[in-house]
N, C-alpha and C positions, 0 to 999 in steps of 0.2 A: 063811546062818543061817536056820533054819526058825522057824515060830511057836512050836514046842515049846522050842527052844533059847532064844528070846527070853523065853518065859514063865519058864524056870528062871533066866535071867540077872536078870530083874526081881525074882523072889523072893529071890535071893541078895543083890542090891543093897539091897533093902528090909530084910533082916535085918542086913546089915553096917552100913549107914549110919543106919537109923532104929530098929533093934532092935524091929521090928514085922513081922508077916507080911503078905504081899500075898495076899489071898484071892480075888481076882477074875482076870480074863483080860487078858493083854497080847498084842496081835497086830500084825502089820505091815499098814499100809493104804497101798497104792500110789497112792490117789487124793488123798492129802494133797499139796498143792503148795507152800504158802507157810509151812508150819510143820514143825518137827521131830517134833512129837507132840501128842497131846491127851488130856486126861482127860475122860471122859464122866460127867456128874453123875448121870444116871438109872441107868446100869448099873454105874457105878464101874469100868468097864474103861478100859484105856489103849491107845491106838493110836499106833504109831510109823511115821514115814516111812522106808521102807527105803532111799531114796536117800542118806540121811545115813550109813548104814553103808557103802554102796558107795563114795561119793565122799569122805567125811570120816574114816572109820575108826571103830574101836571106842571110842576115848576120847571122841569127840564123841557117840556113841550113849549111852554111860554117863552123860554130862552131861545129855542129854535125858531119860533115864529117871529120874535123880535129880530133875530139875525136875518131871516129871509125878507122881512119888511124893510130892513136897511137897504138890501139890494134893490127891492121893488121901488121904493120912493126915490132913491138916488138915480136909478135908471130912467124913471119917468121925468125927472128934472134935468136930464142930460148932464149929470155930474158923475164923478168917479165912483162907480158901483162895485168895482172889483176889490178883492181882499187887499191888494197892495196899494190902493189909492188912499190919499190923505182924507178925502171927503168921507170915505167909507169908515176909516178908523175913527174919525172924529164923531160921526153919528153913532157908531157902536158905543163909544165912551159915554156920549150924552144919554143914551137910552139904556145903558147897562146891559147891552146884549152880549152874549158870550161869543168869543172868536171861534171856538170849536165846541161841539157837543161831546159829552163823555162817551166812552165806548160802551156799547150795550153789554150788560152782564152776561148775556147768553153767548157772546162772542169772545169773552175774555178767555185766554188760554188756547184759542183756536187760531190765533194769528199765524200766518205762514212765516217760517224762518228760512233764511237763505240756506240753501243746501251747501254742505261742505264738500260735496262730491266734485271731483275734478277729472278731467279727461286729458290724456296725453296722446297727441297725434304725432307720429314719427314718419318722416319720409323714408321710403324703402330704398331710394336711390342714393341720396347724399347724407341721410341721417339727421337732417334738420328736425328739431323738436318744437312742437306747438302745444302749450298747456292752455286749456280752456275750462271755463266753468259750465258753459252750455254745450250740450251734445250736438254734434253735427254728423251728417252722413259722409263718411270719408270717400265714398264712391263718387260723390258729386264735386269734390274739391281736389286740387293738386297742390304740390309744394310751390311756395312762392319763390323759392330760389332756383330750383332746377326743373320744375313742373313734373316731378316724379309722383307716383301714387303714394297715398297716405295709409298708415296702419293705426288703428285705434286701440288704446289701453286705458282702463279705469284706474285712477290713482287712489281713490278713497271714497 
């Protein structure tokens, strides 16, 4: 599907489900990674992740377009266009637009999991212990109790 075909699809979905015309631009953006699409507030354009058409099909693509059109039409009408707003939730229900798109099959199993690695920092002067999940440079920090130097040790 080309950008021109996407544009005509968005315009037809807008007329069919919202009874309003889509007067801006809809394009594919292959740089989108974690989302199916996005509505740009400044330009009122819609960008769609082309991987969803390739991997999930036309039905999922239409759902993403309806979701983004909910943002589009509500924003232009100065109504609540954010996910948390009542107007947005109501319009989503009326148009049967999905709240979230499914995860891309190519990304399943690749989600980052929180590391169980922990770091223990011990004050060399008073023995105060600091357990952290994120690593830090002990040369740049001092003990909060006595301002002594810190020593690093990995726990797991």
